[in-house]
Backbone as a chain_set.jsonl record, in Angstrom:
{"seq": "SPSFTFQPTIYRAVPKGVVLKRDSSDCILQVNPTNHPDRFKCFIEQTAVSGLPGGHDNNEVPLVGFEGCVINVRPVTWAWDGNGFIFESSASLAAIKDCFVAGQLITVSGAAQSSVFE", "coords": {"N": [[-6.079, 0.202, -18.979], [-2.6, 0.432, -18.074], [-1.291, 3.149, -16.118], [1.287, 5.576, -16.006], [3.343, 7.432, -13.847], [5.529, 10.051, -13.943], [8.222, 11.448, -12.237], [9.187, 14.81, -12.22], [12.355, 15.978, -13.425], [14.631, 18.005, -11.873], [16.597, 20.452, -13.182], [19.526, 22.119, -12.825], [20.903, 24.919, -14.218], [23.557, 26.055, -13.888], [26.081, 24.23, -12.382], [26.02, 23.148, -8.935], [27.995, 24.911, -6.618], [29.588, 26.15, -8.48], [30.673, 29.319, -9.338], [30.198, 32.012, -11.383], [32.148, 34.334, -11.646], [33.702, 36.87, -13.192], [37.18, 37.221, -13.976], [39.993, 39.468, -14.311], [40.766, 39.376, -16.972], [40.277, 39.484, -20.608], [37.455, 38.113, -22.375], [37.688, 35.548, -24.837], [37.686, 34.443, -28.286], [37.753, 31.171, -29.291], [39.163, 29.623, -31.915], [39.302, 26.733, -33.647], [39.391, 24.765, -36.021], [39.871, 21.999, -36.434], [39.657, 20.614, -34.042], [37.409, 21.362, -32.45], [34.178, 23.043, -32.61], [33.999, 26.628, -33.259], [34.215, 28.659, -30.377], [33.604, 30.424, -27.28], [35.643, 31.686, -24.588], [35.699, 32.61, -21.301], [37.56, 33.772, -18.656], [37.283, 32.986, -15.233], [37.072, 33.788, -11.704], [38.7, 31.593, -9.404], [36.86, 28.657, -8.816], [34.562, 25.953, -8.033], [35.437, 22.993, -9.826], [34.096, 22.107, -12.956], [33.228, 20.078, -15.592], [30.918, 19.927, -16.903], [28.319, 20.897, -19.242], [29.563, 19.378, -21.146], [30.565, 18.385, -24.497], [29.038, 19.798, -27.516], [26.739, 22.233, -28.944], [24.727, 22.376, -26.98], [21.753, 22.914, -24.903], [20.409, 26.233, -24.873], [21.191, 28.766, -22.476], [20.094, 31.586, -20.828], [22.144, 34.173, -19.783], [22.886, 36.677, -17.385], [24.62, 39.718, -17.288], [26.699, 42.571, -17.036], [25.031, 45.478, -16.02], [22.525, 44.292, -16.405], [22.433, 43.16, -18.936], [21.758, 40.534, -21.306], [22.986, 37.473, -22.434], [22.574, 34.794, -24.564], [23.764, 31.639, -24.079], [25.334, 28.541, -25.054], [26.398, 26.271, -23.065], [29.638, 24.738, -22.839], [31.704, 23.867, -21.088], [31.259, 24.568, -17.725], [33.132, 25.32, -15.796], [36.048, 24.924, -16.528], [38.96, 23.502, -15.328], [38.347, 24.925, -13.094], [38.512, 27.604, -13.566], [37.805, 28.495, -16.098], [35.26, 29.429, -18.188], [33.581, 28.03, -20.745], [31.906, 28.336, -23.782], [29.359, 28.266, -26.396], [27.874, 30.656, -28.587], [25.568, 32.778, -30.333], [26.041, 35.397, -30.158], [28.184, 38.265, -30.67], [31.78, 38.565, -30.245], [32.415, 41.104, -29.307], [29.973, 41.913, -28.108], [29.815, 40.012, -26.08], [32.11, 40.652, -24.581], [31.318, 43.196, -23.724], [29.19, 42.61, -22.069], [29.93, 40.528, -20.269], [31.848, 41.653, -18.342], [35.05, 42.443, -16.779], [35.348, 41.36, -13.442], [32.636, 41.012, -13.117], [29.759, 39.4, -11.776], [28.269, 36.733, -13.172], [25.036, 35.664, -13.799], [22.262, 33.331, -13.933], [19.482, 33.992, -15.934], [16.442, 34.877, -14.461], [13.707, 32.785, -14.625], [15.06, 30.705, -15.798], [16.872, 29.705, -14.03], [16.273, 27.322, -12.629], [14.863, 24.698, -14.308], [12.049, 22.701, -15.156], [11.938, 19.514, -16.407], [10.082, 17.063, -18.05]], "CA": [[-4.674, 0.242, -19.367], [-1.783, 0.96, -16.976], [-0.854, 4.544, -16.239], [2.601, 5.79, -15.425], [3.587, 8.784, -13.351], [6.952, 10.366, -13.961], [8.617, 12.58, -11.406], [10.006, 15.729, -13.016], [13.761, 16.116, -13.076], [15.02, 19.405, -11.719], [17.887, 20.661, -13.843], [20.142, 23.416, -12.527], [21.741, 25.31, -15.343], [24.941, 26.13, -13.425], [26.26, 23.216, -11.329], [26.194, 23.598, -7.552], [29.375, 25.207, -6.246], [30.256, 26.931, -9.523], [30.349, 30.739, -9.331], [30.717, 32.625, -12.612], [32.603, 35.705, -11.4], [34.773, 37.134, -14.155], [38.437, 37.778, -13.493], [40.327, 40.737, -14.972], [41.185, 39.177, -18.367], [39.232, 39.57, -21.621], [36.921, 36.895, -22.973], [38.318, 35.319, -26.134], [37.08, 33.507, -29.225], [38.651, 30.057, -29.59], [38.919, 29.086, -33.252], [40.109, 25.539, -33.827], [38.54, 24.0, -36.926], [40.095, 20.559, -36.446], [39.425, 20.009, -32.733], [36.075, 21.662, -31.934], [33.586, 24.234, -33.242], [34.383, 27.903, -32.65], [33.545, 28.861, -29.089], [34.149, 31.51, -26.478], [36.173, 31.333, -23.271], [35.859, 33.714, -20.36], [38.2, 33.306, -17.433], [36.547, 33.344, -14.034], [37.817, 33.59, -10.469], [38.726, 30.175, -9.047], [35.611, 28.122, -8.286], [34.504, 24.493, -8.151], [35.708, 22.489, -11.174], [32.976, 21.42, -13.597], [33.336, 19.829, -17.02], [29.558, 19.81, -17.43], [27.653, 19.665, -19.639], [30.382, 18.641, -22.108], [30.072, 18.37, -25.873], [28.712, 21.063, -28.169], [25.34, 22.397, -29.342], [23.857, 22.105, -25.839], [20.629, 23.831, -24.758], [20.753, 27.613, -24.54], [20.923, 29.284, -21.139], [20.251, 33.038, -20.823], [22.962, 34.644, -18.668], [22.815, 38.113, -17.137], [25.897, 40.309, -16.928], [26.808, 43.995, -16.711], [23.842, 46.338, -16.146], [21.341, 43.529, -16.791], [22.47, 42.624, -20.304], [21.544, 39.086, -21.363], [23.607, 36.748, -23.545], [22.184, 33.377, -24.617], [24.936, 30.795, -24.3], [25.222, 27.09, -25.044], [27.611, 25.931, -22.309], [30.47, 23.58, -23.171], [32.112, 23.528, -19.717], [30.968, 25.698, -16.836], [34.328, 25.777, -15.071], [37.212, 24.116, -16.907], [40.058, 23.737, -14.376], [37.869, 25.811, -12.034], [38.692, 29.026, -13.879], [37.502, 28.801, -17.495], [33.884, 29.222, -18.623], [33.662, 27.842, -22.193], [30.537, 28.262, -24.296], [29.041, 28.703, -27.745], [26.838, 31.683, -28.593], [25.433, 33.509, -31.592], [26.452, 36.779, -29.879], [29.528, 38.615, -31.13], [32.795, 38.69, -29.197], [32.277, 42.455, -28.743], [28.814, 41.914, -27.21], [30.177, 39.208, -24.914], [33.035, 41.452, -23.772], [30.569, 44.307, -23.126], [28.252, 42.082, -21.079], [30.658, 39.757, -19.258], [33.007, 42.507, -18.065], [35.932, 42.052, -15.68], [34.797, 41.506, -12.099], [31.18, 40.833, -13.138], [29.155, 38.134, -11.404], [27.332, 36.329, -14.226], [23.989, 34.849, -13.206], [21.272, 32.794, -14.856], [18.31, 34.85, -16.012], [15.171, 34.523, -13.828], [13.07, 31.475, -14.632], [15.97, 29.67, -16.318], [17.74, 29.216, -12.959], [15.996, 25.88, -12.583], [13.766, 24.378, -15.214], [11.499, 21.373, -14.939], [11.781, 18.718, -17.628], [9.371, 15.816, -17.782]], "C": [[-3.856, 0.848, -18.231], [-1.426, 2.426, -17.21], [0.482, 4.68, -15.515], [2.722, 7.234, -14.97], [5.096, 8.988, -13.323], [7.217, 11.562, -13.065], [9.476, 13.51, -12.262], [11.445, 15.766, -12.511], [14.072, 17.602, -12.986], [16.439, 19.54, -12.267], [18.389, 22.045, -13.489], [21.089, 23.748, -13.671], [23.219, 25.318, -14.945], [25.101, 25.124, -12.283], [26.497, 23.841, -9.953], [27.68, 23.808, -7.256], [30.138, 26.02, -7.276], [29.747, 28.374, -9.467], [31.01, 31.374, -10.544], [31.043, 34.092, -12.353], [33.834, 35.943, -12.253], [36.033, 37.655, -13.459], [38.761, 39.025, -14.32], [40.732, 40.593, -16.439], [39.994, 39.298, -19.321], [38.717, 38.188, -21.99], [37.538, 36.778, -24.367], [37.458, 34.391, -26.993], [38.112, 32.434, -29.509], [38.261, 29.479, -30.941], [39.87, 27.92, -33.454], [39.326, 24.58, -34.719], [38.736, 22.486, -36.898], [39.682, 19.882, -35.144], [38.003, 20.205, -32.208], [35.499, 22.851, -32.69], [34.1, 25.51, -32.563], [33.562, 28.11, -31.382], [34.241, 29.989, -28.343], [34.679, 30.956, -25.16], [36.327, 32.609, -22.469], [36.493, 33.142, -19.101], [37.428, 33.854, -16.24], [37.453, 33.159, -12.821], [37.68, 32.129, -10.061], [37.431, 29.753, -8.356], [35.668, 26.605, -8.365], [34.747, 24.09, -9.608], [34.455, 21.801, -11.71], [33.217, 21.308, -15.089], [31.97, 19.706, -17.679], [29.216, 20.992, -18.31], [28.476, 18.827, -20.607], [29.773, 18.697, -23.497], [29.775, 19.759, -26.406], [27.241, 21.076, -28.535], [24.371, 22.018, -28.221], [22.717, 23.121, -25.802], [21.107, 25.22, -24.366], [20.358, 27.949, -23.111], [21.112, 30.797, -21.215], [21.016, 33.484, -19.577], [22.939, 36.167, -18.602], [24.184, 38.607, -16.685], [25.753, 41.777, -16.565], [25.521, 44.755, -17.016], [22.628, 45.591, -16.708], [21.324, 42.999, -18.213], [22.301, 41.106, -20.246], [22.213, 38.532, -22.619], [23.112, 35.31, -23.458], [23.417, 32.564, -24.972], [24.521, 29.334, -24.368], [26.499, 26.591, -24.363], [28.315, 24.686, -22.85], [31.023, 23.031, -21.855], [31.916, 24.757, -18.853], [32.224, 26.215, -16.143], [35.499, 24.834, -15.326], [38.373, 24.486, -15.991], [39.656, 24.685, -13.25], [38.031, 27.284, -12.335], [38.386, 29.402, -15.335], [36.071, 28.433, -17.85], [33.895, 29.199, -20.146], [32.259, 27.612, -22.734], [30.464, 28.654, -25.76], [27.943, 29.751, -27.624], [26.769, 32.307, -29.973], [25.806, 34.978, -31.405], [27.865, 37.012, -30.411], [30.494, 38.675, -29.951], [32.677, 40.058, -28.53], [31.115, 42.512, -27.75], [29.117, 41.137, -25.936], [31.115, 39.987, -24.001], [32.315, 42.593, -23.058], [29.647, 43.839, -22.005], [28.976, 41.372, -19.926], [31.968, 40.472, -18.928], [33.815, 41.985, -16.879], [35.267, 42.327, -14.336], [33.303, 41.242, -11.988], [30.777, 39.446, -12.637], [28.097, 37.83, -12.454], [26.321, 35.377, -13.596], [23.035, 34.347, -14.283], [20.03, 33.669, -14.785], [17.088, 34.183, -15.384], [14.737, 33.079, -13.844], [14.002, 30.364, -15.109], [16.867, 29.1, -15.224], [17.514, 27.728, -12.707], [14.759, 25.639, -13.432], [13.301, 22.963, -14.905], [11.324, 20.681, -16.277], [11.055, 17.435, -17.261], [9.579, 14.841, -18.928]], "O": [[-4.364, 1.694, -17.495], [-1.281, 2.875, -18.347], [0.755, 3.981, -14.539], [2.249, 8.148, -15.647], [5.836, 8.19, -12.747], [6.511, 12.568, -13.132], [10.389, 13.054, -12.952], [11.706, 15.606, -11.318], [13.805, 18.36, -13.918], [17.353, 18.826, -11.855], [17.745, 23.041, -13.816], [21.958, 22.956, -14.034], [24.04, 24.664, -15.588], [24.337, 25.161, -11.319], [27.091, 24.912, -9.829], [28.515, 22.975, -7.608], [31.221, 26.528, -6.985], [28.543, 28.62, -9.54], [32.226, 31.289, -10.717], [30.312, 34.985, -12.782], [34.872, 35.308, -12.067], [35.965, 38.417, -12.495], [37.871, 39.578, -14.967], [41.015, 41.598, -17.092], [38.842, 39.224, -18.894], [39.456, 37.206, -21.926], [37.866, 37.783, -24.997], [36.614, 33.653, -26.484], [39.229, 32.742, -29.925], [37.177, 28.919, -31.101], [41.089, 28.089, -33.436], [38.664, 23.672, -34.215], [37.836, 21.754, -37.309], [39.385, 18.687, -35.144], [37.45, 19.3, -31.584], [36.239, 23.59, -33.34], [34.576, 25.468, -31.429], [32.377, 27.779, -31.325], [35.32, 30.441, -28.725], [34.236, 29.913, -24.679], [36.988, 33.558, -22.892], [36.018, 32.148, -18.55], [36.985, 35.003, -16.228], [38.468, 32.467, -12.891], [36.662, 31.497, -10.341], [36.968, 30.415, -7.427], [36.7, 26.034, -8.72], [34.303, 24.785, -10.522], [33.826, 21.009, -11.008], [33.39, 22.316, -15.775], [31.872, 19.416, -18.871], [29.813, 22.051, -18.118], [28.126, 17.676, -20.868], [28.596, 19.022, -23.652], [30.197, 20.765, -25.836], [26.567, 20.05, -28.448], [23.325, 21.418, -28.471], [22.711, 24.079, -26.576], [22.079, 25.371, -23.626], [19.337, 27.486, -22.602], [22.179, 31.257, -21.622], [20.596, 33.209, -18.453], [22.967, 36.851, -19.625], [24.825, 38.007, -15.822], [24.813, 42.174, -15.877], [24.99, 44.684, -18.124], [21.801, 46.18, -17.403], [20.317, 42.448, -18.657], [22.66, 40.473, -19.253], [22.03, 39.054, -23.719], [23.215, 34.677, -22.408], [24.034, 32.765, -26.017], [23.495, 28.938, -23.815], [27.551, 26.497, -24.995], [27.676, 23.717, -23.26], [30.829, 21.856, -21.544], [32.354, 25.853, -19.204], [32.364, 27.42, -15.929], [35.889, 24.053, -14.458], [38.731, 25.659, -15.889], [40.515, 25.193, -12.529], [37.737, 28.131, -11.491], [38.683, 30.521, -15.754], [35.705, 27.258, -17.818], [34.182, 30.214, -20.78], [31.511, 26.789, -22.206], [31.373, 29.286, -26.298], [27.169, 29.736, -26.667], [27.763, 32.363, -30.696], [25.88, 35.726, -32.38], [28.64, 36.071, -30.579], [30.077, 38.817, -28.801], [32.824, 40.163, -27.312], [31.25, 43.092, -26.672], [28.725, 41.547, -24.843], [30.94, 39.985, -22.783], [32.653, 42.927, -21.923], [29.358, 44.604, -21.085], [28.665, 41.594, -18.756], [33.054, 39.961, -19.201], [33.324, 41.188, -16.079], [34.694, 43.395, -14.123], [32.755, 41.247, -10.885], [31.375, 38.441, -13.023], [27.136, 38.584, -12.608], [26.696, 34.405, -12.941], [23.004, 34.87, -15.397], [19.583, 34.041, -13.7], [16.742, 33.056, -15.735], [15.321, 32.239, -13.16], [13.743, 29.19, -14.841], [17.557, 28.108, -15.457], [18.472, 26.965, -12.587], [13.739, 26.309, -13.275], [14.083, 22.131, -14.444], [10.65, 21.192, -17.171], [11.386, 16.795, -16.263], [9.059, 13.727, -18.893]]}, "num_chains": 1, "name": "protein.A"}
């Protein structure tokens, strides 16, 4: 019988060129029951524009913020207009504000930086 070999796809959680460095404003909860599910928005310093991944209920990505705290997010857009990081999370707004503080560079936790999917 024939055999097939599939090359793994390397998936970068945060798109190339996007830097998640928080600006001085607070993260907010966006509640809009008619347009989209509730989600969070944190403003970031101007970076590359990315509407990825789009949609809702995407795969979780563990992000590291202030003093090593980790928040699991489901990204909606990594950099809306190049300055808005929009995501869903089961974390509270208070926890998000405590972790993704003003001026903080938010990074992807360890092994999640690039994952291999086959």
